[in-house]
Every structure is written in structure tokens, then in C-alpha cells.
C-alpha positions as CSV (number, residue, x, y, z in Angstrom):
1,X,79.8,101.7,115.4
2,X,80.9,105.2,114.5
3,X,84.5,106.1,114.2
4,X,85.3,109.7,115.0
5,X,88.7,111.1,113.9
6,X,89.4,114.4,115.5
7,X,91.5,116.8,113.4
8,X,93.0,120.2,114.1
9,X,90.8,123.1,113.4
10,X,93.2,124.4,110.7
11,X,93.0,121.1,108.8
12,X,89.3,120.9,108.6
13,X,87.7,121.9,105.3
14,X,84.6,124.0,106.0
15,X,83.3,124.4,102.5
16,X,80.9,122.4,100.4
17,X,83.8,120.2,99.0
18,X,84.9,119.3,102.6
19,X,81.3,118.3,103.5
20,X,80.9,116.2,100.4
21,X,84.3,114.4,100.9
22,X,83.4,113.7,104.6
23,X,79.9,112.4,103.6
24,X,81.3,110.1,100.8
25,X,84.0,108.8,103.2
26,X,81.4,108.0,105.8
27,X,79.1,106.3,103.2
28,X,82.1,104.2,102.0
29,X,82.8,103.1,105.5
30,X,79.2,102.2,106.1
31,X,78.9,100.2,102.9
32,X,82.0,98.3,103.8
33,X,80.6,97.3,107.2
34,X,77.3,96.3,105.6
35,X,79.0,94.2,102.9
36,X,81.3,92.4,105.4
37,X,78.3,91.0,107.4
38,X,76.8,88.6,104.8
39,X,80.3,87.4,103.8
40,X,81.0,86.4,107.4
41,X,77.7,84.7,107.8
42,X,78.2,82.7,104.6
43,X,81.6,81.6,105.8
44,X,80.2,80.6,109.2
45,X,77.5,78.5,107.5
46,X,80.1,76.7,105.3
47,X,82.2,75.9,108.4
48,X,79.1,74.6,110.2
49,X,78.2,72.4,107.3
50,X,81.8,71.1,106.9
51,X,81.8,70.3,110.7
52,X,78.5,68.5,110.4
53,X,79.6,66.4,107.5
54,X,82.8,65.5,109.3
55,X,80.9,64.5,112.4
56,X,78.5,62.3,110.5
57,X,81.2,60.6,108.3
58,X,83.9,60.2,111.0
59,X,82.4,57.1,112.7
60,X,82.4,55.4,109.3
61,X,86.1,56.4,108.7
62,X,85.4,58.7,105.7
63,X,85.9,62.1,107.4
64,X,86.5,65.3,105.4
65,X,89.4,66.6,107.5
């Protein structure tokens, strides 16, 4: 999902420095989105395992919750 922020023509840097800053900013956003995926998946697996253990142990009366 790309995020486009429109700026006024006077604010926009047109030189090499502006291009580098925009490229690094876009790369940082992309890396952040990539890094958040595995963390969310790991958390979901932990919650699934906790739910499974609770479901198995609840009839015995030793639930985790």
C-alpha cells in the first residue's frame, strides 16, 4: 500500500538531495511494513497455542486463563 503525500510545488526539493531523502524515506516505510508482518504472525501463533492449551486443559480444571 503506497502512501502519497502531496506537497505544494514550492516545498518540493528538485535536486539530488531531495531525491535521496524521498528514496530513503520510502525505503524506511517499506522496511517498517515488512518487519511488522512476521511480528504479527508470531503473536497470532502464540495466541492460537495459548487458546489450544486452555481448551485442552479446561475440562480437567487446570486452564491457563
